[in-house]
N, C-alpha and C positions, 0 to 999 in steps of 0.2 A: 441572547444573540438575535439580531434582526435578520429578516429575510434578505435584505440587501444592505451593504454598508461595511463599516469597519468595526472590528472587535479586537481591542488591544488592551487587556488588563495588565496590571503591573507584573503578574506572574508569567507573562509571556515575553520576558526580556530576551532579546535575541531572535524573536520571531515577529512577523507581521501576519495579520489574518484579516482577510476581506471576504465578503460574500457578494456574488453577482449572478443573477439568473439561476439561483438555486445551487450554484457551484461555489464551494469554499476554496480559497487559495491560501495555503500556509507557506509563507516565505521565510526561509532561513536567512537571517539578516545580521551577519557579522562581517561586513565587507573588508574590514581592516585585517581579517585573518582568513580571507577567502571562504568565509562562512564555516569555519571550523566550529564544531559543536562542543560547548562546554558541558561540564557535569550537570549544572543546573538545567541546561537545555535538554539533555538526555532525560533527566528526571521529570521534566515537564511534559515530555511527549505523550506518555500514556494518558495523562489528564486531558490534553488537547484532543486526542483522538476520541476519548470517551465523551467529551462535550460535543464533538461533531456528530458522533453516533447517536447521541441523545436528542439532537436537533432534527426533527422531521422535515424542516424546511430546506435542509442541505441534502441534495441527492448525489453529489460527487465531491471528491476532495482532490485538489491539485496540490502537489508539493513541489516547490521550486526554490531557487536561491536568488539572492539579490546581487547586483553588480556584475553580472556576466558569468558567475560561477554557481554551480549547484551546491557542492560542499567539499571542502578539503578533508572531511572526516573529523574524528575526535580531536579536540585541542590537545596537542602533545604535552603541554604544560600540566595537564590534569591527569596524566596517566600513571604517575608515581603513587599508586595506591595498591592495597592488597588485591590480588587477582580476583578473589571471590566478590569483592565490591564492584570491580569493573564488569565482571561477568553478569552479576545481578542487574546492574544498571543498564548495560548494553542489551542484554537479552530481553528484558522487560519492555524497553522502548521499541526494539525491532519487532517483537511479537505483537505489540499494540498496533503498529502500522499494518503488519501482515494479516492480523485477524480482525481488522476493522470491518464493521458491517457496511460502511460507506465505501463504494468503489473508489479506489485511489489511483491517481495518475501522476507519475513523475515527469516533470517538464525540465529537461536537462540541458544546460549550457556549460561550457568551460570545464573546470575541474570537478570531477565526480570520483573522489578517491577515498579509500578506507571506509569509514562510516558512511560517506556519501554514496559509494557503490552499494553498501549494505542496505541503506534506506531505499535506494532506487530498486534494488532487487526485491524488497519487501512489498513494493507497490504492485497493484494488479496490472497496470499498463505503464509503459515507458515510451516517452517521445523525446528524441534527442536532436540536437543541432550538430551539423558537420563541424569538426574541429574540437568537439568535446573529448576529454581523455578520462581514462578509468584505471583502476588498480586497487589492490588491497596490499598495502606496503608494510604489514605487521612485522615481517621478517627483517625489515631495516631497523626495527625498534626493539626486537625481542619480545613482542607482544603475542599472546595466544588469544584468538577470538573464541567466544563461547560456541557451543554446539549449534544452537538454533540458527543464528545468522550464517554460520559456515555451511550448514547443510542446505539452507535456503539458496545460497549462492550456487551450490552445486545443482540444485533442482532447476534453476533458471539457465545456467550456462552449460550444464553437463559436468560430470565428475572430472573429466580430463582437463578441461580449461579452468575449472575452479582450482584444481591442484596446481596448474601452471601459475595462476595469479598469486596463490598463497605461498608457493614454494620459492618462486623467483622474485617476488615483490616488484614485478615489472609494471611499468606504465603502458597501458594498451591503448592504441589509437582508435578513434571513432570507426574507421573502416573495418578493423578486425572485429570489434564488438558488434557492428552491424552484420557482418558476415556470420557471426555466431548466433544471431537472432536475439540479442539482448534487447533491442528496441522493437516496438510494434509499429512505430511510425518515425519518419525522419522529417524534420521541418526546420527551416531557417528561423522560424519564430515559434519555438515549442510551447511557450505560454499561451499564445493565441490559439494554437492548434488544440492544446489541452482544454482551454475554455470552451471551444466549440464542441469538442468531443464530450466534455462534461455536461454541457447543456443537452446534448442528444441522450446521454445516459439518464439525465433527470427525467426525461419523458417516457422512460421505459418502466417495466414493472419491478418495484422493490422486492416483491416476493420472489420473482425469478432470480434476481441478482443475488440477494442474500442467500437464497437456497443453493445456488450454484457455488458461491464462495464457501459456504459451510461444508458442502459435500466434497468439494475439491480439497479442502483443508482437513478432511477426515473427521468432521464434526457434524454428522447427520442430525437433523432435527428430531426431537422427541426422545424421551427416556426409553432406553432399551433398544433403540434403533441400531446402534453400533453392535451391541451384543447379539441381537437377532440376526444381523447380517453376517457376523462372524460364525454364529452357530450354523447358519444355512450353508456357508462356504465349507465349513468343516465336515458337514454331512454330505457334501457333494451336490448341494442344491443351488438355487439361484442366489446371487449376491444382491438381493433386493429385500429391504425391510419395509413393512407396511408403514405409510406415513401416519403421524399422530392425527387425532380427530381435528384439532384446531387448524392444522395445515391443510387438511382436506376441505374444511369449511372456507378457509381463506382462498384456496385455489378455485373453488366453485364461484366465489364472488369475482375473483380477478379474471378468470377465463371468460366469464359472461361479458365483462366489459371489453375484453380483448376481441372476442368474437363480434360483438356489436359494432365496434369501431372498424374492424376488418371489412365487414359486409357493407357498412355505410361509407367506406373509403374515406375515413377521417382518422386523425390521430387518436389513440386511446386515452382515456381519462382514468388511470388506475388510482385506487384509493388505499392500497395497503401501505402501511408506514413502517419504518425501521423499528420503532419502539413496539410494534405489534408482534415482532418475531418472538416465538416462544423459547 
């Protein structure tokens, strides 16, 4: 993958991928079906995310849709499969987006329904255009979503509104989702806004970003960190585990560069890479 340009191997059928300014843009591209996601596309997503995470030249990932729509969700023609198959495919893809080391931004226009809402909820940041619509219409099909995506929707929207979307299969308008705080920014041109935000993210510390994502996701760095934290909490102590030695060393190098730039009143030049995360 090059630092800037197009990356479109055969196994990304249904997707476009470009890189500009250190920001990758993954476009869901099945305009004839409002970007409904086929089973091969769901299957490809973890590999796409892994390749982005492995590329240290990409500091942020924008996910968007072609032709004025984000995604109409899973291709309904592909849903007549054993439920364990659907759950495994859907959960693995959603978890790959949610657990990406690379900060993710959903740039949303038009329909963002079903699996589209699910992917948007799995992103770190959401930017939406007025007029976009949302919903999880599984109850219109007799479909049961797996636990991971369902719980993540509740984490983002709150339990009450996640229940409303799932039980009523309602299409919810932009204004209500904005009121519920589903978006971080509103823009008439979400992709342009996401690109600008992504370029700002690129200039910040990977160490800080990956560390924050890992801790918020309950995946603190270093072996024993989680158990040490749990033991301390059970004993009535502080919910703080000692960082591993590699993280302390990386922090010392990174903070020195941050301080130097701060006092010199210039942008920092951080050196920590995604692949260096332990």
